[in-house]
C-alpha positions, 0 to 999 in steps of 0.5 A: 517719675517713680522709682520702680521697687523690685519685689523681694523674691526670697523664700525659705525652705526650713533653714535653707534660703533661696533667692527666689522660688524657682527650681528645676525639677530632678530628671528634667535638667541633667546635672545643670552643665547640659543647660548652662549654654542656654540658661543663666544658672545663677538666676535660679533659686536652686538646681536639683540634679538627676536622681543619684543612687550609690551605684551607677544605673543603666536604667530601662530598655528603650523606648523610654519616652513617649509624647502624649497629648498635653504631656510625656510619658517616661520610663527612664528607670532612673539612669544615673552615674552613681555617687562617685561619678556625680561627686567626681564628674559632675559636681565640680562644675556646679560648685563654681556657680553661684546656685544652691545644688539639691541632690535628689537621692534614691535607693533600693533599700532604706540603708542605701538612702541613709548611706548616700545621705551620710556621704553627701552630707560632707561633700562641699557644694551640696546645699540640700537633699531631695529624697526620691521615694516617688518614682514609678518606673523601677522594680525596687524602691521608687514608688514602693517607699512613697505609697506606704506611710510607714516606709515613707516615714522610715526612709525619712527618719533614717536619712534625718538621723545621718545627715544635717542637710535640709531634707526635702522629700518628694511624694508620689501622686499614685496614692489615695490620700496624699495627706497621709503620706505627707504627715508620715514624712513630716513625723519622720523629720523632713524639712519640706515636701516637694510634690508631685512626681509623675502619675502612672500612665501608658500608651499603645501603638494601634498598629502593632498593638503593643505598649509604646514604652519597653517598660509598658507603663511610665510616668506622666508629666507636663500640663496634663497633670497640672490640675492634679498636682495643684490640688494635691499641693493645696491639700498638703499645704493645708495638712502640714506645717513644713514648706511645700514645693509645687510640681506638675505641669508648670510651664508659665509664670501664671502656672507657678503663681497658681501653685504658690497661691495654693500654698506652695513656698516654691516651685519646680519646673520639669517637663517644660525644660525639654520644650523651652530651656529658658522657661525657668527665667521667664517664669522668674521674670513673670513672677516679678512682673505679676508682683509689680503689677499687683502692687505686692513687695514680696513673694511671701504675700502670695504664699497660701493666699487662696480665697475660698 
């Protein structure tokens, strides 16, 4: 009887080492503790916490979430506890877990991003930063930074100069050419790129003839956006030399494997967490099973292996 060899699932995001490529996407997993009774956090490659601004934010008025065909529209508006609340109330729990913590940061100005990065750089338990320049649901900052290559580069460069942590930039799909923005943030000095955030969309109540979201428009996520996200990950992986992290409608191991074949070094699970809180562990197990079935000894053999 042969001895089963466990595949090597380790991946690198620049100098940042992950024990496996499965992470939870910001805004879909709270601050980790909310899911701790349902998921073994220790098994995850990393937890990316809900976006943090310098001051607390109340977010948009409800209703803020609408279910759609094969997806979800949200207009939360980046509600969060702010820097002080995160460090004092949320981070201590995660610090005691054996899982890297990536902090998603946001701001209304480049200086706000920079101040946050500088402060978080010296906080124990923070492994990396993800710069959110792609939220479509706020009037200031958000997607405004993510659709202008000059501003995207300036935010990235500012954060890069103010911290030594690995810097990941999360991009918006609401642009004409995603590779232009990707090249801009690489020029700004990022260590990796994550994509995509939500696609801008809307839903209407035909009985009241009013928008279902108080914000009128919101961000579409879930399986409906997977083909768009997969295409953009493939395009960006061809265009830049930094690692790419795939996001967008990943609900199964097969979805994750598709993204890695397209060129993603790692993946984030988002909307699927709301349907099945244990889905990240299932995806991790599924990737390992796939590698064994294909006779592959390392997940590295998958990355960018698309044959055309």
